[in-house]
C-alpha positions in Angstrom: 82.8 63.0 92.0 80.1 61.7 94.3 80.8 58.2 93.1 84.0 58.5 95.2 84.7 55.5 97.4 84.1 57.5 100.6 80.5 57.9 99.8 80.0 54.2 100.3 80.4 54.8 104.0 79.0 58.3 104.1 76.4 58.6 101.3 75.4 62.1 100.2 71.8 63.2 100.9 72.3 66.3 98.8 74.7 65.5 95.9 74.9 69.3 95.0 76.3 70.3 98.4 79.9 70.3 99.6 80.5 67.1 101.5 82.3 67.6 104.7 84.0 64.7 106.5 85.0 65.9 109.9 84.9 66.0 113.7 84.7 69.1 115.9 88.3 69.2 116.8 90.2 72.5 116.3 91.2 71.5 112.7 87.7 70.3 111.9 86.1 73.4 113.4 88.1 75.6 111.0 86.3 74.2 108.0 82.8 74.0 109.5 83.1 77.6 110.8 84.4 78.8 107.4 81.5 77.2 105.7 79.0 78.9 108.0 80.8 82.3 107.7 80.8 82.0 103.9 77.2 80.8 103.6 78.1 77.8 101.4 75.8 74.9 101.1 77.3 71.8 102.7 76.5 68.4 104.2 78.5 67.3 107.3 79.4 63.7 108.0 80.8 62.6 111.3 84.2 60.8 111.2 84.1 59.2 114.6 87.5 58.6 116.2 85.9 56.4 118.8 85.2 53.8 116.2 88.3 54.5 114.1 86.4 55.8 111.2 89.5 57.7 110.1 91.3 54.4 109.4 88.5 53.0 107.3 89.3 52.2 103.7 86.6 54.6 102.6 88.1 57.6 104.5 91.6 56.7 103.5 90.5 56.8 99.9 90.0 60.5 100.3 92.7 61.3 102.8 95.5 58.7 103.0 96.9 60.7 106.0 93.9 59.6 108.0 93.2 63.1 109.5 90.1 65.2 109.5 88.8 67.4 107.9 88.3 66.5 104.2 85.8 67.6 101.6 84.4 66.8 98.3 82.9 69.7 96.3 80.9 68.3 93.4 80.8 71.7 91.7 84.6 71.8 91.4 84.8 69.0 91.1 87.5 68.7 93.8 88.4 66.5 96.7 90.7 67.9 99.3 92.3 67.2 102.7 94.4 69.4 105.0 92.4 72.2 106.7 94.6 75.0 105.5 94.2 74.0 101.8 90.5 73.6 102.3 90.2 77.1 103.8 92.0 78.6 100.9 89.8 76.7 98.4 86.6 77.7 100.1 87.7 81.4 100.3 88.5 81.4 96.6 85.2 79.6 95.8 83.1 82.0 97.8 85.1 85.2 97.2 85.1 85.8 101.0 87.6 86.1 103.8 90.7 86.1 101.6 90.8 89.7 100.2 93.1 90.3 97.2 94.5 93.5 98.8 96.3 91.7 101.6 96.0 88.1 100.4 99.6 87.2 101.3 99.3 88.7 104.8 96.3 86.5 105.5 98.1 83.4 104.1 101.2 84.3 106.2 99.1 84.1 109.4 97.3 81.0 108.2 100.7 79.3 107.8 101.7 80.6 111.2 98.8 78.6 112.7 99.4 75.5 110.5 103.1 75.3 111.2 103.3 76.8 114.7 100.2 77.2 116.9 98.6 73.9 116.0 101.5 71.6 116.3 103.0 73.2 119.4 99.8 73.6 121.3 98.9 70.0 120.4 102.2 68.8 121.9 101.8 70.9 125.0 98.3 69.4 125.4 99.8 65.9 125.2 102.5 66.5 127.8 100.3 68.7 130.1 96.8 67.2 129.9 97.0 63.7 128.4 99.2 60.6 128.7 102.5 62.6 128.4 101.9 64.2 131.8 103.0 60.8 133.3 106.5 61.1 131.8 108.8 62.1 134.6 111.4 63.8 132.5 110.3 67.5 132.5 112.1 68.5 129.4 109.5 67.6 126.7 106.8 69.5 128.5 109.0 72.5 129.1 110.1 72.5 125.4 106.5 72.8 124.2 105.4 75.1 127.0 108.1 77.6 126.2 107.4 77.4 122.5 103.6 77.9 123.1 104.5 80.9 125.2 106.7 82.4 122.5 104.1 81.9 119.8 101.4 83.5 121.9 103.7 86.5 122.5 104.2 86.8 118.7 100.5 86.7 118.1 99.9 89.2 121.0 102.3 91.7 119.5 100.8 91.4 116.0 97.3 92.1 117.3 98.3 95.4 118.8 95.9 98.0 117.5 94.0 95.4 115.5 90.7 93.4 116.1 91.8 90.7 113.6 95.2 89.3 112.8 95.4 90.6 109.2 93.2 93.6 109.5 89.7 92.5 108.5 88.3 89.1 109.7 89.7 86.4 107.5 90.4 82.7 107.2 93.6 83.3 109.2 91.4 84.1 112.2 89.2 81.1 111.6 92.4 79.0 111.7 93.8 80.6 114.8 90.7 80.9 117.0 89.8 77.3 117.5 93.4 76.5 118.6 93.4 79.3 121.2 90.2 78.0 122.6 91.5 74.5 122.7 94.7 75.5 124.5 92.7 77.5 127.1 89.6 75.3 127.6 90.5 71.8 126.6 94.2 71.4 127.3 94.0 73.7 130.3 97.5 74.9 129.2 96.9 78.7 128.7 98.0 79.8 132.2 101.3 77.9 132.1 102.0 79.4 128.7 101.7 83.0 129.9 98.1 83.7 128.9 97.5 86.0 131.9 100.4 88.2 130.8 99.0 88.8 127.3 97.5 92.1 126.4 95.6 91.4 123.2 95.0 87.6 122.7 92.3 87.0 125.3 90.0 89.7 123.9 90.8 88.5 120.4 89.5 85.1 121.3 86.4 86.5 123.0 85.6 88.4 119.8 86.1 85.3 117.7 83.9 83.2 120.0 81.1 85.8 120.0 80.5 85.4 116.2 77.3 83.5 115.5 78.9 81.4 112.7 81.7 80.4 115.2 79.2 79.3 117.8 77.2 77.3 115.2 80.2 75.8 113.4 82.0 74.7 116.5 79.9 71.6 116.9 79.4 70.5 113.3 79.2 67.6 112.7 77.8 67.1 116.2 79.6 64.6 118.4 77.6 61.5 119.1 
């Protein structure tokens, strides 16, 4: 598996370790945090968007969708892209953070992040914080602002009486946490999406960010 074309650009120093090709965006952080939480041996490789690494032939040989993160596990052997699929794979490999007793509840909230929080927060970030804010028509921003607010209310209600979204800490929390932080701290969009009216989500994010593996995994691979 480690004769894969991607290794021509990012050679493995430890061919027995999981090879992680990523950048510390919310989707990338999901996998580095999971690897830290699970204690799996891995080797990170920076896919630098500033130099368009994600469009290189080597990266596209692993992920034709040119998005991070992606992994190669020589023990599988398996090569994977899509952060949700990778989280499920790592949880099954390690036997951690995807308990059999409530497996489908965890997967339900993982999919909630993949199909809802990530895409909607990303669009709100574009129209509120990036180039989209120059568009005079207010309707695109309002569409995503309202949807972000709705999703946050769904999450807030589900957290009532719970520290973590599916009971015990799981890959669902690892998927959700980085996107909440990005909305609040990077996109500066939390307040307009009703953050200050939420009862449970702010403390939930604080619990997540206090975890040592989250703090370590949030900047792996380190930005240049």
